[in-house]
N, C-alpha and C positions, 0 to 999 in steps of 0.2 A: 504493500500500500504506500509505504513511504517513497519507494522508488517511483511509483506511478504518479504520486503527488508532486515529486520533484520535477519529473518530466513535463507534467501539466503546467507547472509554474514557469518553467523555462520556455515552453512553447508560447504561453500567454505573454511572457515578457517580450519575446521576439515579435509577436503580432502587435503588441502595444507600441514597440519601437518603430516598427515598419509603417504602421498606419499614419502617424504624423508626418513621416518622411515622404510617403506617397502623396499625402494631401498637399504638403509643401511643394512637391515637384509639380503637381497639377496646377497649383496656384501660380507657379512661375511662368506659365504660358502667357505671354503679353497679349493684350487686347488693343486693337486699333479701332477707334471710333471714326466712322466715315459719314459725313453729313453732306447731302446734296440739297441745294436750295433752288435749283433751276426751274423745277416744275416740268421738266422734259424727262419722261421716264427712260427713253432710249439713251439720252445723254448721261443720265445718272448711272444706268447699268454699264454703259461703256466706260465711264470714268472709274467705277469701282473695279471693273474687270482689268483695266489697264494697270491700276495700282497693285491689284492682287498678283497679276502676272509679273510685274516688275519686282515685287518682293519675292516671288517664287524663284525668279532668276538669281536672286541674291541668297538663295538657300532656305527660304522659309516655306513651310508646308502647312496649309490651313488645317487646324485641328490637332496638329502635332507640336509645332513650336510657335504658332501664332493663331490668333482668333480675330474675327472681325465683327464689329457691331455696326450694321448699316442702318441709317436713318434718312428719310427723305421728307422735306417740308412740303413737297408737292406744289411749290410756288407760293405757299402761304407764309408770308413773312411773320405773321403773328405767332406761328408755331415754333419759330426758331429758338426763342429763349427756353421754352419748355423742353425741346429736344436736346439742346446743349446741356441743360441742367440734369436731364436724365443720364446722359453719358458721363457727366462729372460725378454724379452719385454712384455710377457703376465703377468709378475709379479706373477708367481706361488708361492705358499707359501712354498713348499718343492720340491726339484728336486731329483729324485731317479734313480739309474742305477746300473747294475751289472758289467759294463765294466769300467776298470780303465782308458781307453783312453777317455771315455765320462766324467768321473769324473774330469780328468785333464783339459779337455776343459771347463767344468763348473767352475772349480776353477779360470781359467783365465778370464772367462766371468763375474763373479759376486763375490763380497766380502760380500754381504749382504743376499742373498737368501740362506737359509739352504739347505745343500746337504747331503743326506743319501746314503751311498754306501754299496754294498755287493760284494766286489771284490776278485779276485783270487790271485793277488800278495800281497806281504807285503806292506801295504799302507805307512809305514814309509820309507822303502827303495825306494819306487816309488815316494817319495816326495809329497804325497797327504796330509799327516798330520805330525805334529811335533813329536808326540809319541802316543802310544796307550792309555796311561793313561791320557795324556793331549793333545788332538788332535789340539787345537788351531784353530783359523780361523772359517770358517763356514761349515766345513766338519766333519762328524762322521759316524758311522755305524758299519759294520762288515768286517772282513777279513775271507776268506773261507779256509785259510791255504793250498791252492792247491799245492803250491811249497813244503811245509813242509811234504806233504803226499807222495812225490815221492818214498821214500824208501819203504813205506808200499805197494805201488802198485807193485814194483819190487819183493818184498818178496812174495806177493800173487801169482804172476806169477810163481815163482819157486815152489810154493806148488801145483799149478794147473797143471804145466808141469814139472814133476820130472827130465826130461832130457833136460831142458832148456839150450841151448848152446850159443845163441846170441840174444840180444834184440835190435830192431830198435826203435829209438826215433823220431817220426814224428813231425816236427815243421816247422814254417815259418822262412825263413832266416832272421837273424837280431835279433832274440830273444834268450835268454840264458837258455831256459828250459832244454836243454841237460845237462848243468852243474849241475842241481839239482839232477840228477840221478847218477852222477859219483861216489860219496862217497859210496852210497849204493851198487853200482855195484862192487866196489872194495871189499867191505866187504863180499858180496855174491859170489864173484869170477865169475861174469857173464859179459862177454864182451859186450860192447855197440857199436852200429853203428848209427851215426846221419843220418837222412833222412830229409834233408831240401828241402823245396819247395819254389819257387818264386810265386808271384801272385799279384793281382788277375787276373784270377782264378788260383788256385794252380795246378801245374802239378803233380797230384796225381798218374796217371799211371806210370810215370817215377820213382817216389819215390818207388813204389811197385816193379818195375822191379829191382831197385837197391837193394831192400831188398832180393829178391829171389836170385839175383846174389851173394849177400854177405852171403847167407845161414843163414839168420835171421830166428829164430824159433818162434818169437812172436814180436808184435809191441805195443808200447804205443803211443797213439795219445794225444798230449798236447792241453791245452786250450788256445793256442795262437790266437790272432786276425787273421782272415783270414782262419781259419779252421772250426770254429763253424758252418758256413752255409753249410758245405760239409760232415756232419756226415754220411748221408746215403750213399754217394758215397764212403767214406772211408770204411765203414762197408762192402759194397758190394765187394769192391776190396779185402778186407781181406778174405772174404768167398771164392771168386774166386781163391785166391792163397792159400787157406787152412791155413791161418795164424791166430792164436789167437790174438785178439785185446783187449787190456786193455785201457779204456778211463779215462780221468781225471774228466769227468762229467757224470752224469747219462744219459744225452741226447745221448751220444755215444752208450751206451748199448741198449737204447730204440730204436735207429736207426738200430740196428742189430749187434753191436759189442758184443764181448764175455763177458766182465765184466767191472765194474767201481768201483772206490773207491773215495768217496768225502764226504764233509760235507753234512749232511742231508738237502736236499733242502727245505722241508717244514718248518723245524725249522729255517733255515736262514731267510725265508720270514716272519715268525712269529716274529722273533726278529727285523727285519727291520721295521715291522709295529709298534712295540713298540717305536722305535726311532721316527718315524713319529708322533705318538700319543703324545709323550712327547714334541716334538717341537711345535706342534699345540697348546699345552696347556701352552706354554711359555718358555720351556727350551731352552737354547742356545747350539748349537752343540759343542762349545768349552768346555762346562762343562760336556759333555757326553762321557765317555771313550769308545774307540773303542773295540768291543767285538770280541772274538775268538770263534769258534764253539766248542760245547761240545758233539754233537751227530754226528756220522758218519755212512755212508751207503755203504755196500758192496753188489753190485747187480750182479747177474749172469744170462746170457741169455742161458738157457739150449737148446733151439731150435738151436741157433747158434753153440753150442758145438757139437750137433749131426750132423749138416751140414758139419763141418770141420773134423769130426771123432775124436773128443777129448773126452776121458772119464775123467771127473773131479772126483777126489777122494771124497768119501762120507763125510769124515771129513771136507773137504773144503766146500762142499755144505751145511753142517750143520751150518757153520758159516755165511752164506749169510743172509743178512737182507731181501732180496727179490729175488725171482727166477722167471724169465720170461720163460714160457713154450710154 
């Protein structure tokens, strides 16, 4: 009996010792909170897939050494604080988003959880970080230089449409995206017309009626919150009115717009994954300088060009990084 009792106690001790160790090991699997605020389900899925793939390329395997907590605001900005608070309460190891409004809410919600961004506006001007070289606080990541590429998009439109007379800038009221095109427009001597919409949902048909009335010959749709979830409707209205549509993101041209010019999306998520990897290995966001993109992507939808009766010059087609046929 004594021998059996001793063996039982030894076995029990081993189990007791192993159980906390196993629980501790399971708890060490880092969790990444991913928040999409675009309202575009396809774009949200694509973004999450790209980040997951980039982390997989770095040696991470979902369910084994990394976990993901996906959240989508479905374009409703009122839901952002609650979703961010939920992830903060879950104590995720890193919080990631491509939306500046989400990053701003995260900054207000936590000073300790590392935040990785891949945002369109200048993060310094937006008050998200102190500087690109020394971000400070718990936020780092990438800026996509979307606003800085405004002049390039306008220039590409003048090359695709030799007789370009007036360009409409589609934006949500209250945002300053229109101003980013003014300097380039003066240099290229192309008049601009602001096409502001209220929302949600944005009154897009009225905006296109104003464009036709103002004899706009092309439209640039901006990446302002409130428009991302309506890329297909915007593209359809542009085709119906036979208006060339330049988008600030590739999602717009994939939805049926004519063209887009933006930082290379895959490269952005590869670099974002590197930030996540460094943080999980102990780096502090404050010590990781914010990066700017080095690869850009010019995409043309040739099918849309045919639908609106536009012949794009061969030399412009030759410069495209991708052509949708």
